[in-house]
C-alpha positions in Angstrom: 95.7 -35.0 9.3 97.1 -38.3 8.1 98.4 -36.7 4.9 100.3 -34.2 7.0 101.8 -37.0 9.1 102.7 -38.9 5.9 104.4 -36.0 4.4 106.3 -35.4 7.6 107.4 -39.0 7.8 108.5 -38.9 4.1 110.5 -35.8 4.8 112.2 -37.4 7.8 113.0 -40.5 5.8 114.5 -38.5 3.0 116.6 -36.5 5.4 117.9 -39.7 7.0 118.8 -41.1 3.5 120.5 -37.9 2.6 122.6 -37.9 5.8 123.6 -41.6 5.4 124.7 -40.9 1.8 127.0 -38.1 3.1 128.7 -40.5 5.5 130.0 -42.7 2.7 133.5 -41.8 1.7 134.4 -41.4 -1.9 137.7 -42.5 -3.5 139.2 -39.0 -3.3 138.4 -38.8 0.4 139.8 -42.3 1.1 143.0 -41.4 -0.9 143.3 -38.2 1.1 143.1 -40.1 4.4 145.7 -42.6 3.2 148.0 -39.7 2.2 147.4 -38.0 5.6 148.3 -41.3 7.4 151.4 -41.8 5.2 152.6 -38.3 6.0 151.9 -38.7 9.7 153.8 -42.1 9.8 156.7 -40.5 7.9 156.8 -37.7 10.4 156.8 -40.1 13.3 159.6 -42.1 11.8 161.7 -38.9 11.2 161.0 -37.9 14.8 162.1 -41.3 16.1 165.3 -41.2 14.0 166.2 -37.7 15.2 165.6 -38.8 18.8 167.9 -41.8 18.3 170.5 -39.6 16.6 170.3 -37.1 19.5 170.7 -39.9 22.1 173.7 -41.3 20.1 175.4 -37.8 20.0 174.7 -37.3 23.7 176.3 -40.6 24.5 179.3 -39.9 22.3 179.7 -36.5 24.1 179.5 -38.2 27.5 182.2 -40.7 26.4 184.5 -37.9 25.2 183.9 -36.0 28.4 184.7 -39.0 30.5 187.8 -39.7 28.5 189.1 -36.1 28.9 188.4 -36.1 32.6 191.0 -38.8 33.3 
């Protein structure tokens, strides 16, 4: 019975080691994450810029409308 328990414990230990090795990120995965972050940041900046431009156009339109109402 002790041999069976020893084999079971060894199998559990090997499984844990295999899972912990899978959690480590390789250079390709880290590079991919950096690329994902860069693309997301660029998208956020583009969205912010278009929001700012939209507000500026809206304000300009309001000024033109106010000027023509007089």
